[in-house]
DOKE-208635 format. One record per residue: residue number from 0; residue in one letter; x, y, z of N, C-alpha, C in turn. Coordinates in nm, 2 decimals. Each point is the difference from the previous one (the first is absolute). Last residue first. Layout:
<atoms>
+-----+------+--------+--------+--------+--------+--------+--------+--------+--------+--------+
! pos ! code !   n.xx !   n.yy !   n.zz !  ca.xx !  ca.yy !  ca.zz !   c.xx !   c.yy !   c.zz !
+-----+------+--------+--------+--------+--------+--------+--------+--------+--------+--------+
! NUM !    A !      X !      Y !      Z !      X !      Y !      Z !      X !      Y !      Z !
...
+-----+------+--------+--------+--------+--------+--------+--------+--------+--------+--------+
</atoms>
This chain:
<atoms>
+-----+------+--------+--------+--------+--------+--------+--------+--------+--------+--------+
! pos ! code !   n.xx !   n.yy !   n.zz !  ca.xx !  ca.yy !  ca.zz !   c.xx !   c.yy !   c.zz !
+-----+------+--------+--------+--------+--------+--------+--------+--------+--------+--------+
! 146 !    X !  -0.45 !  -3.95 !   1.17 !  -0.01 !   0.00 !  -0.14 !   0.13 !  -0.05 !  -0.06 !
! 145 !    X !  -0.28 !  -0.06 !   0.50 !   0.12 !   0.04 !  -0.07 !  -0.03 !  -0.01 !  -0.15 !
! 144 !    X !  -0.28 !   0.05 !   0.52 !   0.01 !  -0.05 !  -0.14 !   0.12 !   0.05 !  -0.06 !
! 143 !    X !  -0.31 !  -0.06 !   0.49 !   0.12 !   0.05 !  -0.06 !   0.02 !  -0.07 !  -0.14 !
! 142 !    X !  -0.38 !   0.10 !   0.43 !   0.02 !  -0.05 !  -0.13 !   0.13 !   0.06 !  -0.05 !
! 141 !    X !  -0.29 !  -0.07 !   0.50 !   0.11 !   0.06 !  -0.08 !   0.01 !  -0.07 !  -0.13 !
! 140 !    X !  -0.48 !   0.02 !   0.26 !   0.13 !  -0.04 !   0.03 !   0.10 !   0.07 !  -0.09 !
! 139 !    X !  -0.48 !   0.08 !   0.02 !   0.01 !  -0.15 !   0.00 !   0.14 !  -0.05 !   0.04 !
! 138 !    X !  -0.13 !   0.46 !  -0.06 !  -0.06 !  -0.05 !   0.12 !   0.01 !  -0.15 !   0.01 !
! 137 !    X !   0.39 !   0.24 !  -0.24 !  -0.14 !   0.01 !  -0.02 !  -0.06 !  -0.05 !   0.13 !
! 136 !    X !   0.51 !   0.17 !  -0.21 !  -0.08 !  -0.04 !   0.11 !  -0.15 !   0.02 !  -0.02 !
! 135 !    X !   0.47 !  -0.08 !  -0.33 !  -0.13 !   0.07 !   0.03 !  -0.06 !  -0.06 !   0.12 !
! 134 !    X !   0.51 !   0.03 !  -0.29 !  -0.08 !  -0.06 !   0.10 !  -0.13 !   0.09 !   0.03 !
! 133 !    X !   0.42 !  -0.12 !  -0.40 !  -0.09 !   0.10 !   0.05 !  -0.09 !  -0.08 !   0.11 !
! 132 !    X !   0.45 !  -0.01 !  -0.38 !  -0.06 !  -0.07 !   0.10 !  -0.09 !   0.10 !   0.08 !
! 131 !    X !   0.27 !  -0.07 !  -0.52 !  -0.06 !   0.09 !   0.11 !  -0.07 !  -0.09 !   0.10 !
! 130 !    X !   0.35 !   0.01 !  -0.49 !  -0.05 !  -0.07 !   0.12 !  -0.06 !   0.10 !   0.10 !
! 129 !    X !   0.19 !  -0.09 !  -0.54 !  -0.05 !   0.10 !   0.09 !  -0.07 !  -0.07 !   0.11 !
! 128 !    X !   0.40 !  -0.17 !  -0.35 !  -0.12 !  -0.03 !   0.07 !  -0.04 !   0.12 !   0.09 !
! 127 !    X !   0.34 !  -0.19 !  -0.42 !  -0.03 !   0.13 !   0.07 !  -0.14 !  -0.02 !   0.06 !
! 126 !    X !   0.40 !  -0.37 !  -0.14 !  -0.14 !   0.04 !  -0.02 !  -0.02 !   0.13 !   0.09 !
! 125 !    X !   0.40 !  -0.27 !  -0.01 !   0.00 !   0.10 !  -0.09 !  -0.14 !   0.06 !  -0.02 !
! 124 !    X !   0.10 !  -0.37 !   0.29 !   0.06 !   0.12 !   0.05 !  -0.01 !   0.11 !  -0.10 !
! 123 !    X !  -0.33 !  -0.43 !   0.08 !   0.10 !   0.05 !  -0.10 !   0.05 !   0.13 !   0.06 !
! 122 !    X !  -0.36 !  -0.29 !   0.17 !   0.13 !  -0.05 !   0.03 !   0.11 !   0.05 !  -0.09 !
! 121 !    X !  -0.48 !   0.11 !  -0.02 !   0.05 !   0.03 !   0.14 !   0.14 !  -0.05 !   0.03 !
! 120 !    X !  -0.36 !   0.14 !  -0.43 !   0.13 !  -0.07 !   0.03 !   0.06 !   0.04 !   0.14 !
! 119 !    X !  -0.50 !  -0.03 !  -0.25 !   0.07 !   0.08 !   0.11 !   0.13 !  -0.07 !   0.03 !
! 118 !    X !  -0.43 !   0.00 !  -0.40 !   0.12 !  -0.06 !   0.06 !   0.06 !   0.10 !   0.09 !
! 117 !    X !  -0.54 !  -0.04 !  -0.08 !   0.11 !   0.00 !  -0.10 !   0.13 !  -0.05 !   0.07 !
! 116 !    X !  -0.33 !   0.10 !   0.36 !  -0.04 !   0.01 !  -0.14 !   0.12 !   0.02 !  -0.09 !
! 115 !    X !  -0.16 !  -0.18 !   0.54 !   0.10 !   0.04 !  -0.10 !  -0.06 !   0.01 !  -0.14 !
! 114 !    X !  -0.13 !  -0.02 !   0.58 !  -0.04 !  -0.01 !  -0.14 !   0.11 !   0.05 !  -0.09 !
! 113 !    X !  -0.11 !  -0.18 !   0.55 !   0.07 !   0.08 !  -0.10 !  -0.05 !  -0.03 !  -0.13 !
! 112 !    X !  -0.07 !  -0.05 !   0.58 !  -0.06 !  -0.02 !  -0.13 !   0.09 !   0.08 !  -0.10 !
! 111 !    X !  -0.01 !  -0.19 !   0.55 !   0.08 !   0.06 !  -0.11 !  -0.06 !  -0.03 !  -0.13 !
! 110 !    X !  -0.12 !   0.00 !   0.57 !  -0.03 !  -0.04 !  -0.13 !   0.08 !   0.08 !  -0.10 !
! 109 !    X !   0.04 !  -0.15 !   0.56 !   0.00 !   0.11 !  -0.10 !  -0.03 !  -0.07 !  -0.14 !
! 108 !    X !  -0.06 !  -0.12 !   0.55 !   0.00 !  -0.05 !  -0.13 !  -0.01 !   0.11 !  -0.10 !
! 107 !    X !  -0.04 !   0.08 !   0.46 !   0.14 !  -0.04 !  -0.02 !   0.01 !  -0.05 !  -0.15 !
! 106 !    X !  -0.35 !   0.39 !   0.13 !   0.02 !  -0.14 !   0.03 !   0.14 !  -0.04 !  -0.04 !
! 105 !    X !  -0.26 !   0.44 !  -0.02 !   0.13 !  -0.02 !   0.08 !   0.01 !  -0.15 !   0.04 !
! 104 !    X !  -0.34 !   0.18 !  -0.31 !  -0.04 !   0.01 !   0.15 !   0.12 !  -0.04 !   0.08 !
! 103 !    X !   0.12 !  -0.11 !  -0.47 !  -0.13 !   0.04 !   0.03 !  -0.03 !  -0.01 !   0.15 !
! 102 !    X !   0.43 !   0.06 !  -0.34 !  -0.03 !  -0.06 !   0.12 !  -0.14 !   0.05 !   0.05 !
! 101 !    X !   0.29 !  -0.04 !  -0.50 !  -0.09 !   0.07 !   0.09 !  -0.01 !  -0.09 !   0.13 !
! 100 !    X !   0.27 !   0.11 !  -0.52 !   0.00 !  -0.08 !   0.12 !  -0.08 !   0.07 !   0.11 !
!  99 !    X !   0.09 !   0.01 !  -0.57 !  -0.06 !   0.06 !   0.12 !   0.00 !  -0.10 !   0.11 !
!  98 !    X !   0.25 !   0.11 !  -0.51 !  -0.02 !  -0.09 !   0.11 !  -0.06 !   0.08 !   0.12 !
!  97 !    X !   0.09 !   0.03 !  -0.58 !  -0.05 !   0.07 !   0.12 !  -0.02 !  -0.11 !   0.11 !
!  96 !    X !   0.26 !   0.09 !  -0.51 !  -0.03 !  -0.09 !   0.11 !  -0.04 !   0.07 !   0.12 !
!  95 !    X !   0.09 !   0.08 !  -0.58 !  -0.03 !   0.05 !   0.14 !  -0.03 !  -0.12 !   0.09 !
!  94 !    X !   0.22 !   0.16 !  -0.54 !  -0.05 !  -0.10 !   0.10 !  -0.02 !   0.07 !   0.13 !
!  93 !    X !   0.12 !   0.24 !  -0.40 !   0.03 !  -0.14 !  -0.04 !  -0.06 !  -0.10 !   0.09 !
!  92 !    X !  -0.23 !   0.48 !  -0.11 !   0.11 !  -0.05 !   0.08 !   0.03 !  -0.14 !  -0.05 !
!  91 !    X !  -0.33 !   0.37 !  -0.16 !   0.08 !  -0.09 !  -0.07 !   0.13 !  -0.04 !   0.08 !
!  90 !    X !  -0.41 !   0.27 !   0.11 !   0.12 !   0.07 !   0.00 !   0.11 !  -0.08 !  -0.08 !
!  89 !    X !  -0.45 !  -0.16 !   0.09 !  -0.01 !   0.12 !  -0.08 !   0.13 !   0.07 !  -0.02 !
!  88 !    X !  -0.04 !  -0.37 !   0.29 !   0.00 !  -0.05 !  -0.14 !  -0.02 !   0.12 !  -0.09 !
!  87 !    X !  -0.01 !   0.07 !   0.47 !   0.14 !  -0.02 !  -0.05 !   0.00 !  -0.05 !  -0.14 !
!  86 !    X !  -0.41 !   0.05 !   0.22 !   0.06 !   0.13 !  -0.02 !   0.14 !  -0.01 !  -0.05 !
!  85 !    X !  -0.23 !  -0.39 !   0.11 !  -0.06 !   0.06 !  -0.12 !   0.06 !   0.14 !  -0.03 !
!  84 !    X !   0.12 !  -0.23 !   0.39 !   0.06 !  -0.07 !  -0.11 !  -0.06 !   0.06 !  -0.13 !
!  83 !    X !  -0.17 !   0.15 !   0.41 !   0.14 !   0.05 !  -0.02 !   0.06 !  -0.07 !  -0.12 !
!  82 !    X !  -0.43 !  -0.14 !   0.12 !   0.00 !   0.13 !  -0.05 !   0.14 !   0.06 !  -0.02 !
!  81 !    X !  -0.04 !  -0.42 !   0.20 !  -0.04 !  -0.01 !  -0.14 !  -0.01 !   0.14 !  -0.07 !
!  80 !    X !   0.08 !  -0.04 !   0.47 !   0.12 !  -0.04 !  -0.08 !  -0.03 !  -0.01 !  -0.15 !
!  79 !    X !  -0.35 !   0.11 !   0.29 !   0.10 !   0.11 !   0.00 !   0.12 !  -0.04 !  -0.08 !
!  78 !    X !  -0.33 !  -0.32 !   0.08 !  -0.05 !   0.10 !  -0.10 !   0.10 !   0.11 !  -0.01 !
!  77 !    X !   0.08 !  -0.32 !   0.33 !   0.02 !  -0.06 !  -0.13 !  -0.05 !   0.10 !  -0.11 !
!  76 !    X !  -0.05 !   0.12 !   0.45 !   0.13 !   0.01 !  -0.04 !   0.03 !  -0.06 !  -0.14 !
!  75 !    X !  -0.47 !   0.23 !   0.15 !   0.07 !  -0.12 !   0.03 !   0.14 !   0.00 !  -0.06 !
!  74 !    X !  -0.23 !   0.44 !   0.18 !  -0.01 !  -0.08 !  -0.12 !   0.08 !  -0.13 !   0.03 !
!  73 !    X !  -0.06 !   0.39 !   0.31 !  -0.06 !  -0.13 !   0.01 !  -0.03 !  -0.07 !  -0.13 !
!  72 !    X !   0.24 !   0.43 !   0.10 !  -0.14 !   0.01 !  -0.03 !  -0.07 !  -0.13 !  -0.01 !
!  71 !    X !   0.46 !   0.02 !   0.09 !  -0.06 !   0.08 !   0.10 !  -0.15 !   0.02 !  -0.02 !
!  70 !    X !   0.26 !  -0.23 !  -0.32 !  -0.01 !  -0.08 !   0.12 !  -0.07 !   0.08 !   0.11 !
!  69 !    X !   0.11 !   0.22 !  -0.41 !  -0.10 !  -0.10 !  -0.02 !  -0.03 !  -0.08 !   0.13 !
!  68 !    X !   0.36 !   0.30 !   0.00 !  -0.13 !   0.07 !   0.00 !  -0.12 !  -0.09 !  -0.02 !
!  67 !    X !   0.43 !  -0.18 !  -0.03 !  -0.02 !   0.04 !   0.14 !  -0.14 !   0.07 !   0.01 !
!  66 !    X !   0.17 !  -0.10 !  -0.43 !  -0.05 !  -0.12 !   0.07 !  -0.04 !   0.03 !   0.14 !
!  65 !    X !   0.20 !   0.35 !  -0.24 !  -0.13 !  -0.04 !  -0.06 !  -0.06 !  -0.12 !   0.07 !
!  64 !    X !   0.44 !   0.13 !   0.11 !  -0.10 !   0.09 !   0.06 !  -0.14 !  -0.02 !  -0.05 !
!  63 !    X !   0.35 !  -0.25 !  -0.19 !  -0.02 !  -0.04 !   0.14 !  -0.10 !   0.09 !   0.07 !
!  62 !    X !   0.13 !   0.11 !  -0.44 !  -0.09 !  -0.12 !   0.00 !  -0.02 !  -0.05 !   0.15 !
!  61 !    X !   0.30 !   0.35 !  -0.06 !  -0.14 !   0.05 !  -0.03 !  -0.10 !  -0.12 !  -0.01 !
!  60 !    X !   0.46 !  -0.10 !   0.06 !  -0.05 !   0.08 !   0.11 !  -0.14 !   0.04 !  -0.02 !
!  59 !    X !   0.24 !  -0.22 !  -0.35 !  -0.06 !  -0.09 !   0.10 !  -0.05 !   0.07 !   0.13 !
!  58 !    X !   0.02 !   0.19 !  -0.52 !   0.08 !   0.01 !   0.12 !  -0.07 !  -0.10 !   0.11 !
!  57 !    X !  -0.19 !   0.07 !  -0.43 !   0.12 !  -0.07 !  -0.02 !   0.08 !  -0.01 !   0.13 !
!  56 !    X !  -0.42 !   0.24 !  -0.07 !  -0.01 !  -0.13 !   0.06 !   0.12 !  -0.09 !  -0.04 !
!  55 !    X !  -0.04 !   0.47 !  -0.15 !   0.00 !  -0.01 !   0.15 !   0.00 !  -0.15 !   0.05 !
!  54 !    X !   0.15 !   0.28 !  -0.44 !  -0.05 !  -0.13 !   0.02 !   0.00 !  -0.03 !   0.15 !
!  53 !    X !   0.12 !   0.42 !  -0.12 !  -0.06 !  -0.03 !  -0.12 !  -0.07 !  -0.13 !   0.00 !
!  52 !    X !   0.08 !   0.34 !   0.42 !   0.05 !  -0.12 !  -0.06 !  -0.08 !  -0.02 !  -0.13 !
!  51 !    X !   0.14 !   0.44 !   0.31 !  -0.11 !  -0.06 !  -0.07 !   0.05 !  -0.12 !  -0.08 !
!  50 !    X !   0.19 !   0.24 !   0.47 !   0.03 !  -0.03 !  -0.14 !  -0.13 !  -0.06 !  -0.06 !
!  49 !    X !   0.12 !   0.37 !   0.42 !  -0.06 !  -0.13 !  -0.03 !   0.03 !  -0.02 !  -0.15 !
!  48 !    X !   0.15 !   0.33 !   0.44 !   0.03 !  -0.04 !  -0.13 !  -0.06 !  -0.14 !  -0.03 !
!  47 !    X !  -0.06 !   0.45 !   0.36 !   0.00 !  -0.14 !  -0.02 !   0.01 !  -0.03 !  -0.14 !
!  46 !    X !  -0.03 !   0.42 !   0.28 !   0.12 !  -0.04 !  -0.07 !   0.01 !  -0.15 !  -0.01 !
!  45 !    X !  -0.38 !   0.28 !   0.17 !   0.08 !  -0.09 !   0.09 !   0.13 !  -0.05 !  -0.06 !
!  44 !    X !  -0.27 !   0.34 !  -0.23 !  -0.03 !   0.02 !   0.14 !   0.09 !  -0.09 !   0.09 !
!  43 !    X !   0.00 !  -0.01 !  -0.48 !   0.06 !   0.12 !   0.05 !  -0.02 !   0.02 !   0.15 !
!  42 !    X !   0.03 !  -0.45 !  -0.32 !  -0.08 !   0.07 !   0.08 !   0.07 !   0.12 !   0.05 !
!  41 !    X !   0.05 !  -0.32 !  -0.46 !   0.07 !   0.07 !   0.12 !  -0.10 !   0.08 !   0.07 !
!  40 !    X !   0.06 !  -0.43 !  -0.38 !  -0.09 !   0.09 !   0.06 !   0.06 !   0.06 !   0.12 !
!  39 !    X !   0.17 !  -0.24 !  -0.50 !   0.01 !   0.02 !   0.15 !  -0.10 !   0.09 !   0.05 !
!  38 !    X !   0.19 !  -0.30 !  -0.46 !  -0.11 !   0.07 !   0.05 !   0.01 !   0.00 !   0.15 !
!  37 !    X !   0.39 !  -0.02 !  -0.40 !  -0.07 !  -0.08 !   0.11 !  -0.10 !   0.09 !   0.07 !
!  36 !    X !   0.09 !   0.10 !  -0.52 !   0.08 !   0.01 !   0.13 !  -0.08 !  -0.09 !   0.10 !
!  35 !    X !  -0.17 !   0.07 !  -0.44 !   0.12 !  -0.07 !  -0.01 !   0.08 !  -0.01 !   0.13 !
!  34 !    X !  -0.43 !   0.24 !  -0.06 !  -0.01 !  -0.14 !  -0.03 !   0.13 !  -0.08 !   0.01 !
!  33 !    X !  -0.14 !   0.42 !   0.32 !   0.04 !  -0.02 !  -0.14 !   0.00 !  -0.15 !  -0.03 !
!  32 !    X !  -0.29 !   0.30 !   0.39 !   0.11 !  -0.09 !  -0.03 !   0.02 !  -0.01 !  -0.15 !
!  31 !    X !  -0.21 !   0.32 !   0.41 !  -0.01 !  -0.01 !  -0.15 !   0.12 !  -0.09 !  -0.04 !
!  30 !    X !  -0.27 !   0.04 !   0.49 !   0.12 !  -0.02 !  -0.08 !  -0.03 !   0.00 !  -0.14 !
!  29 !    X !  -0.18 !   0.07 !   0.57 !  -0.03 !   0.00 !  -0.14 !   0.14 !  -0.01 !  -0.08 !
!  28 !    X !  -0.25 !   0.03 !   0.52 !   0.09 !  -0.09 !  -0.07 !  -0.03 !   0.00 !  -0.15 !
!  27 !    X !  -0.19 !   0.19 !   0.46 !   0.07 !   0.08 !  -0.10 !   0.10 !  -0.08 !  -0.07 !
!  26 !    X !  -0.16 !  -0.27 !   0.41 !  -0.06 !   0.12 !  -0.06 !   0.10 !   0.07 !  -0.09 !
!  25 !    X !  -0.08 !  -0.54 !   0.14 !   0.09 !   0.11 !   0.02 !  -0.05 !   0.12 !  -0.08 !
!  24 !    X !  -0.37 !  -0.30 !   0.07 !   0.13 !  -0.05 !   0.05 !   0.09 !   0.11 !   0.03 !
!  23 !    X !  -0.40 !  -0.03 !  -0.37 !   0.00 !  -0.01 !   0.14 !   0.13 !  -0.06 !   0.04 !
!  22 !    X !  -0.05 !   0.13 !  -0.45 !  -0.12 !   0.06 !   0.05 !   0.00 !   0.00 !   0.16 !
!  21 !    X !   0.39 !   0.04 !  -0.39 !  -0.03 !  -0.09 !   0.11 !  -0.12 !   0.06 !   0.08 !
!  20 !    X !   0.19 !   0.06 !  -0.53 !  -0.05 !   0.06 !   0.12 !  -0.03 !  -0.11 !   0.10 !
!  19 !    X !   0.28 !   0.11 !  -0.49 !  -0.04 !  -0.10 !   0.09 !  -0.04 !   0.07 !   0.13 !
!  18 !    X !   0.03 !   0.11 !  -0.55 !   0.02 !   0.06 !   0.13 !  -0.06 !  -0.10 !   0.10 !
!  17 !    X !  -0.02 !  -0.04 !  -0.49 !   0.14 !   0.00 !   0.04 !   0.02 !   0.07 !   0.13 !
!  16 !    X !  -0.45 !  -0.07 !  -0.15 !   0.08 !   0.08 !  -0.10 !   0.14 !   0.02 !   0.05 !
!  15 !    X !  -0.25 !  -0.23 !   0.35 !  -0.08 !   0.08 !  -0.09 !   0.10 !   0.08 !  -0.08 !
!  14 !    X !  -0.07 !  -0.41 !   0.39 !   0.10 !   0.04 !  -0.10 !  -0.08 !   0.08 !  -0.10 !
!  13 !    X !  -0.06 !  -0.17 !   0.55 !  -0.06 !   0.04 !  -0.13 !   0.11 !   0.05 !  -0.09 !
!  12 !    X !  -0.07 !  -0.32 !   0.47 !   0.09 !   0.08 !  -0.08 !  -0.07 !   0.03 !  -0.13 !
!  11 !    X !  -0.14 !  -0.15 !   0.54 !  -0.03 !   0.00 !  -0.14 !   0.10 !   0.08 !  -0.07 !
!  10 !    X !   0.04 !  -0.12 !   0.48 !  -0.13 !  -0.05 !  -0.04 !  -0.02 !  -0.01 !  -0.15 !
!   9 !    X !   0.42 !  -0.03 !   0.37 !  -0.04 !   0.06 !  -0.12 !  -0.13 !  -0.06 !  -0.05 !
!   8 !    X !   0.22 !  -0.16 !   0.39 !  -0.03 !   0.14 !   0.02 !  -0.05 !   0.07 !  -0.12 !
!   7 !    X !   0.14 !  -0.47 !   0.02 !  -0.13 !   0.02 !   0.07 !  -0.03 !   0.15 !   0.02 !
!   6 !    X !   0.41 !  -0.14 !  -0.20 !  -0.11 !  -0.03 !  -0.09 !  -0.13 !   0.03 !   0.07 !
!   5 !    X !   0.45 !   0.01 !   0.17 !  -0.06 !   0.13 !  -0.02 !  -0.12 !  -0.02 !  -0.09 !
!   4 !    X !   0.29 !  -0.33 !   0.35 !  -0.08 !   0.01 !  -0.12 !  -0.06 !   0.14 !   0.00 !
!   3 !    X !   0.47 !  -0.24 !   0.20 !  -0.12 !   0.07 !   0.04 !  -0.08 !   0.04 !  -0.13 !
!   2 !    X !   0.31 !  -0.44 !   0.07 !   0.00 !   0.13 !  -0.07 !  -0.13 !   0.07 !   0.04 !
!   1 !    X !   0.33 !  -0.43 !   0.17 !  -0.13 !   0.06 !   0.00 !   0.01 !   0.14 !  -0.05 !
!   0 !    X !   0.29 !  -0.49 !   0.03 !   0.00 !   0.13 !  -0.05 !  -0.14 !   0.06 !  -0.01 !
+-----+------+--------+--------+--------+--------+--------+--------+--------+--------+--------+
</atoms>
C-alpha cells in the first residue's frame, strides 16, 4: 500500500490566535476552528480537504512517511527506527514493531531488520492493530518497511 505524500509539498504551518495559515504549498487556505468540533482545513481553490490530527504519530501511515523521509535524506535506518519509536512513546501507544527489509545494490541477498518496543499481540484476533507497508527507492536500493 503506497500513499502519496503531501508532506513534502507543505513547507511550514503557522498557528496564530485560532487561525491556521499554510505558508507554502496549497494557496488561500485558512480556517477558524472551534475547540469541540473536528478540526478541518478546506481549500477554496482546489477543493482539497485535509484533516488536522491531534496525535499525528499515532497513525502508522504518517510514521511510514516519516521513516521514508529519513531514509531519503540518508539517515541510518537504525536511527530512523529509534526516532520513530521515540515519537510513538509521546503518544502513549501500547506497543510498536517496525521491520525494514532492504536489498542493497540489487543483490540477491536481502537483509531484514526489525525492532519492537513494549507488547505487540500478533496472534490475537481481538487485538486492534494498525498496519502499514511502505516502499522507498534510494540510490542504495529499495527499502520496504512495515509497522
